[in-house]
N, C-alpha and C positions, 0 to 999 in steps of 0.2 A: 591576501590569503589565496592560495592556489585553489582553483575549482576542482571538485571531484570529477566533474563531467569533462571527458576528453573531447567528445564531439556528440552532436545530436541533430536529428532532422525531424521535421514535422510537416503536416499539411493542414490547411485551414487556418483557424485563428491561432494567434500566439498562445502556447500553453500557459497555464497559471504560473509556472515557475519562470517564464520569460526567457527561456534558453533555447538555442538551436538554430539550424538552417531551414528556412522555409522552402518547401517543394510544391510544385503544382500537383494536382490529384493524379492518381493512377500511373505513377512512375514504376518502371520495372524494378525488380529486386536488385539488379546490379547498380542502379542509380542510388537506391536506398543504402546499399552497402558503402558506397563511396561517400555520400553526403552525411551519413550517420557515423562515420568513422569506424566502420566494421569490415573494411576490406583488407584485413590482415589475418594471419593465422597464429594460433598458439603453438609454439615449438617447445621442445624439451631437451634438456641436457643432463648428463649424469652429475651427481654431486661429488666433488673431490675436496679434500682438505690437506693442509700442509703439516707434516710432522718432521721429526729429526731422527736419523738412525743413530746407531751406537757410536759412529765416528763424528757426530755433530753435523752431518750433512742434511740439508733440507730435501725431503722427498714428498711427492704428491701421492696421496692414498685415495682410493675410491670409497664412497659410502653408498653401497649398492642398494640400500633399502629405499632411497629417496631420489627424486629428480627435481630439477629447477625448471619451471615453466617461464617462458619469456616471449615477447612479441617478435614476430618475424620482421616487422618494418623498422622498429627502433632498437630492437634487442634489449629493451628494458625488462628487468625481471618482474614477474607477476607473483610467484609464490613458490614454495617448496612443498612438494606433495609426495605421497607414497607411490611405489611402482604400480599399485592397484588402481590409482586414480584415473578415471575416464574423463578426459576433458571434452567439452563441447565447444565447437568453433563458433566465432561470431556469425559467420555466414549460415551456419546451421540454424541459428535462431530465426534469421530472415527466411530461409528456405522453407521453414515450417509453414509459412503463410502462402507460399507460391500457388499451390492449387486452390487454396481458400480464396485468394484474391482474383485468380484467373477464371475460376469456375463457379465459385459459390457466393460471389457478391460481397465478400469482405473487402475492407479497405484499410491499409496501413495508415496510422495517424501519427505515431511517434516511434522512434527507435534511437538507440544511442548507447554510449559507453560511459560507465562510471569508474571512478578511482583508477584512471589511467589504463583501463582495460581489464581490471580484476573482476568487473561485473558489467553485464550488458543485457539489453532487453529490447523487445518490440511489442507495440500495442496496436491492435487492429480492431476497427469497429465491425461488429457482426451484421449490422443492418437492422437489428432489433431495436425498437423504440416504443415507449409507452408513456402515457400521461396520466397523472393523478388529478383529482379535482383542483380547480384553479390553474389549469394548464401548466402543471409542474411536471416537466418532461425529464425522463432519464433514458440514456442510450446504453446499449449493451456492447461490451468489448471482451476480447480475450488477450490477456497479458502472458507473454512467455519470457522468462528471465533465467539467467544462470550466473554463476560466479566460479572463478578458478582459484580462489583463496580460502576455500573452506567455509565461507560465511553463508552460502545459499545453495541448496540443491537446485537442480534444473526444475523450475516450477511453472506449470501452466495453470491459469485460473480464469474463471469468468469474473468480470469486473463491470460494475455499473457506474456511470458518471452522470451526476445530476447537472443539467445544463445551466440552471440559473446561477450556480456557484462553482461549477467544475469540481465538486467533491467526488472523490473516488471511494468505492466501497467494494471489497471482494464479496462475491455472492456465496452465501452458505444456505443450504436448504433446511427449512424448519423440520425438526424431528430427526435430523441426521447429525453426525459429528461435525465439529467446526471445520473439518477438512473436506466436507462435501463441496463439490464444484471446483476442487483443486487436485491436480496430479503432481506429485513430487518424485523426481527420479534421482536417487542418490548417485554421487559420483563414483561409487563402487560398481555401478551398473551402466552398461552402454545405453546411450540415449537413442530411442527408436521413435521417430516423429509420428509414424502411422499408428503405432501402438498407443502413444499418448493421446492422439486424437480420438481413438476408439474408447479409451478409458475416460476421457473427459466427457464424451458423449455430446459432441458439438451438435446441438439441436435446440429447438425452441422450448423444450421441457424445462430446463434449468431457468431460463429467462422468465417463462410464464409463472413458475413457482415463486421466483424472487419477487416479481411485481405483485403477485397475489399477497405476499407477506407485506410489502410496502403499502398496499391498499388497506390491509387490516390495521397497520400501524397508523395510517392517516385517519382512520375512523375511531381510533382509541383516544378519547379525551383524557388529559392528565391534569391534576391539580399542581399548584406550586410546591406543595409538600412532596408529592410524588416525584416531581421534577428534581427537587433537591436530593432526595434519596437515590434517584437514578444516577445522578452525577457522582454522588458519594460511592455508590456501588462500582461505577466504572473506574474512577480514579484511584480509589482506595481498596478495591476488592472487598467492600463492606457487605456483610450479610444482613444489613438493616432491613427490617420489615416495614412496609408502609403503615401497617396497623400498629406498629410499636411506638406509641406516643410517649416516649421517654422524655422527661422534663428537660434535660440538658441538651442532648444531641438534636432532637427534633426542633426545639426552639432555635438552636443555632442555624440549622438549615433553612428554617422559615426566615430567619434574619437575612441570610444570603439571598433568598428569593425576593424579600421586600426591598433590599438595597438595589438589586438588579432592576426592579420595576420602578425605583424612585419613590417608594412608599415610605411612610414614617417607620422608624426602627422600633422593634419591640423593646420593652423595658428590660427584659432579661433574655439571655445572659449578657454580660458586658464583655463578650469575646470578639476579638478582631478576626474576621474571616481569613485575612491574609496570614494569620499566625497558625491556622489549622493546616493539617497535611493537605497539600495541593489546593489550599484555599484560594490563591490567586487564579489558578486555572478554573476552579469551579465557579468563582464569581464571574469570570469571563464568559464561560459557556452559558451560564444562567442568563446573563444579559443578552447574549446572542439568541438564546431561545425566546426571550421576551421582547424580541423585535429588532435587535441590532444585527442579527445575522442576515446573510444573503438569502432572500426568499422566505424569511421567517414569518412574514405577514400573509403569505399565500394560505388559502384555506386548508390545504393539505398538511401544512406544518404548524399553523397557529394553535397552540395549546393541545398538541397531539403528541403521541409517542413517536411518530415519524419526525416531528419537529425536534424532539430530543436527539434522535439519531443524526439528523442533519446538522445540528449544532456540534455534535461530537466530531463528525467527519470534516466539517469546515474548520474546526479548531485544529485538528491533526494536520490537515493539508495546508492551511493558510496562516494560522495564528500561533501555533506551538513554537516555542523558542527553538531557533536553529542557527548554526554558525553562518550559513549561507543558504541560498535557494537550492543549490544542488544537494547539500546535506539534507534539506527539508524533503526533497524528492526521494532520496534514498530511504529516509525514515518513513515517509508516508506510504511507500510501496512495499518496502522490504524489512523495515526495522521497528523501532518502538512506536512510531505513529501508526503503522499497520496493525500492531498488536492492540493499541488503544482503540482503534476503530472496530476491531473484531470483538473486543469486550463490550463496546457500545452496542454492536449489533445483537450479541447474545443477550445482553440485559434488556434491550428493547423488545426482543421476541418473547422474553419471559413475561412481559406485560400483557401479551395476547395469548399466552399458553392456556 
């Protein structure tokens, strides 16, 4: 199966997806562009179609409302877009970080191209780092990504990465909308890097607020029943209340919890967890929460709401079914995996509201 990733570069340890060209630290933007496969331009051409006139002769007609975008190096087509579409060039994504890396202590860690050039990104470490109890360290990053096939607006967002398991989590601020900490520029609007930086508010405020939330989650102890209801809410968008001791559904999720811990099964109900909606996934994350996940035994995560969240992010980044590692990367950052982690974060924060 062909990889989605055209090319990628990274510094430091091999990324969790195991893909890319390794660079030494503090390389200039120009080297990143070459090694990450981002040293080409998006070009465009008018759309034409072939028709026949009244004498049966073939004629080429213009379709003036749309354009074809293609790569300058291979001439491979990327997408068909409207005349109003404002494309963002691969090098613009890297140039976004030039002053941040040269003047503000940021360091590019990964950059690359997905789906043959239809989507590309760069991820830089901000230099911010914090540890929860048990030496559970997370580092701060800024991710900038865009697409030219209509699947993604140009998106800049704060991201945290938990060191022990390389889990990624977009930062959202408590009490604000799920879009907090994220700036999205639609392709109907010209991308202005300086304006995006101002809107994003590149500062310590967002990071400090995020780590305060994570500390609160690490101090919130949860029961097995609460854990099972949490996973049900995330996977199935359930509105189940923890206090709702319904004979059937609560007993089922207690069964999932006891199986994950290797305890004896309850006598009722006789329901196979795998037959329930997302039953396999919920059994998996429950077992990860109960000790099988990376860092699950750290005091910050063991039997806490933070541990619930870490189980969800690890599942989305490392365990969720995917056709390949590059499909997994695309999903974890931009697709269904990212949405799953966002629901996991929102549900976890509801436990400390």
